[in-house]
BATIDREN-579536 format. One record per residue: residue in one letter; x negated, y, z of N, C-alpha, C in turn. Coordinates in steps of 0.2 Angstrom, whole numbers, padded with zeros to 4 digits, always signed. Layout:
BEGIN
AXYZXYZXYZ;...
END
This chain:
BEGIN
M-0077-1055-0450-0083-1055-0445-0082-1046-0440;E-0082-1048-0433-0084-1043-0429-0091-1038-0431;P-0090-1033-0429-0096-1031-0430-0101-1032-0424;R-0107-1034-0421-0112-1035-0417-0114-1030-0413;V-0119-1031-0407-0124-1027-0404-0127-1031-0402;T-0134-1029-0399-0136-1031-0395-0139-1033-0389;L-0142-1039-0386-0138-1038-0381-0147-1040-0376;K-0150-1037-0375-0157-1038-0370-0158-1042-0364;I-0161-1048-0365-0160-1051-0358-0169-1054-0358;P-0171-1055-0352-0176-1055-0351-0180-1061-0353;R-0184-1060-0358-0189-1066-0361-0185-1074-0359;P-0190-1076-0351-0192-1078-0347-0183-1083-0344;L-0176-1081-0345-0170-1082-0345-0167-1084-0352;Y-0170-1082-0356-0170-1085-0367-0171-1090-0366;K-0180-1090-0362-0181-1097-0360-0176-1102-0358;R-0175-1100-0353-0173-1106-0349-0165-1108-0353;L-0162-1103-0355-0157-1104-0360-0156-1109-0364;S-0162-1108-0369-0165-1110-0374-0166-1119-0374;Q-0168-1119-0366-0171-1128-0364-0162-1130-0363;L-0159-1124-0358-0153-1131-0356-0151-1130-0362;I-0148-1128-0370-0142-1129-0373-0147-1133-0376;E-0153-1137-0377-0154-1143-0378-0148-1149-0382;G-0149-1151-0383-0143-1157-0384-0137-1156-0383;T-0134-1150-0383-0127-1147-0380-0123-1147-0385;G-0128-1146-0394-0123-1144-0399-0118-1138-0399;F-0122-1131-0395-0125-1125-0398-0130-1124-0401;A-0128-1119-0408-0134-1117-0412-0139-1115-0410;S-0138-1110-0406-0140-1106-0403-0140-1102-0397;V-0144-1099-0394-0145-1093-0384-0137-1091-0384;T-0138-1088-0394-0131-1082-0392-0125-1087-0392;E-0128-1088-0396-0118-1094-0397-0115-1096-0391;F-0122-1097-0386-0120-1101-0380-0119-1095-0376;V-0122-1089-0374-0121-1084-0372-0114-1082-0373;V-0114-1083-0379-0104-1079-0383-0102-1083-0376;Y-0100-1089-0380-0095-1094-0376-0094-1092-0369;I-0099-1094-0365-0102-1091-0357-0096-1084-0356;L-0099-1080-0356-0097-1074-0358-0088-1074-0359;R-0086-1077-0365-0080-1075-0366-0075-1079-0361;D-0075-1085-0359-0074-1089-0354-0075-1084-0347;I-0081-1082-0345-0079-1078-0338-0073-1074-0341;V-0074-1069-0344-0070-1065-0347-0061-1067-0347;A-0061-1071-0350-0054-1074-0351-0050-1074-0344;H-0057-1079-0341-0054-1082-0332-0054-1076-0327;Q-0057-1070-0331-0056-1065-0325-0050-1061-0326;K-0046-1063-0332-0038-1058-0334-0033-1064-0336;G-0035-1067-0331-0029-1076-0333-0028-1079-0339;E-0031-1077-0344-0030-1078-0351-0034-1085-0354;M-0033-1091-0350-0036-1098-0352-0031-1099-0359;D-0036-1100-0363-0031-1104-0369-0030-1111-0368;G-0032-1112-0363-0032-1118-0362-0038-1124-0368;S-0041-1121-0371-0047-1125-0371-0051-1128-0366;L-0053-1126-0360-0056-1131-0357-0051-1129-0350;S-0054-1138-0344-0049-1136-0342-0053-1135-0335;A-0048-1135-0329-0049-1130-0323-0059-1134-0319;Q-0060-1139-0323-0065-1145-0321-0070-1145-0325;E-0069-1142-0330-0074-1141-0335-0076-1133-0332;I-0073-1129-0331-0074-1122-0329-0078-1121-0324;E-0073-1126-0318-0078-1125-0312-0085-1130-0312;A-0087-1134-0318-0092-1137-0318-0096-1131-0320;I-0095-1129-0326-0100-1123-0329-0100-1120-0323;R-0098-1113-0319-0097-1112-0313-0103-1114-0309;K-0103-1118-0306-0109-1122-0304-0114-1122-0304;R-0113-1125-0312-0121-1124-0315-0126-1118-0316;L-0122-1112-0318-0124-1105-0318-0124-1102-0313;K-0124-1104-0308-0123-1104-0299-0128-1106-0298;S-0130-1112-0298-0134-1117-0297-0143-1115-0300;M-0142-1111-0306-0148-1107-0308-0151-1100-0308;G-0144-1097-0304-0144-1092-0301-0144-1088-0307;Y-0138-1089-0310-0135-1083-0314-0128-1079-0310;L-0125-1082-0307-0118-1082-0304-0120-1079-0295;
END
């Protein structure tokens, strides 16, 4: 397992993310945030591994933008 670091985010954002992931299959806010950040970094580098379709990525981006995170 790779070493981990602590990333501090505002508590209101954490609470909103916690509500957002309810019923989605994500076990924690951390798991969700890591998933989203990996997706964004992979997309920026052009390294998409095919796990998400272009439509799925666009849907995630639209959702994040509507929530004010992008």
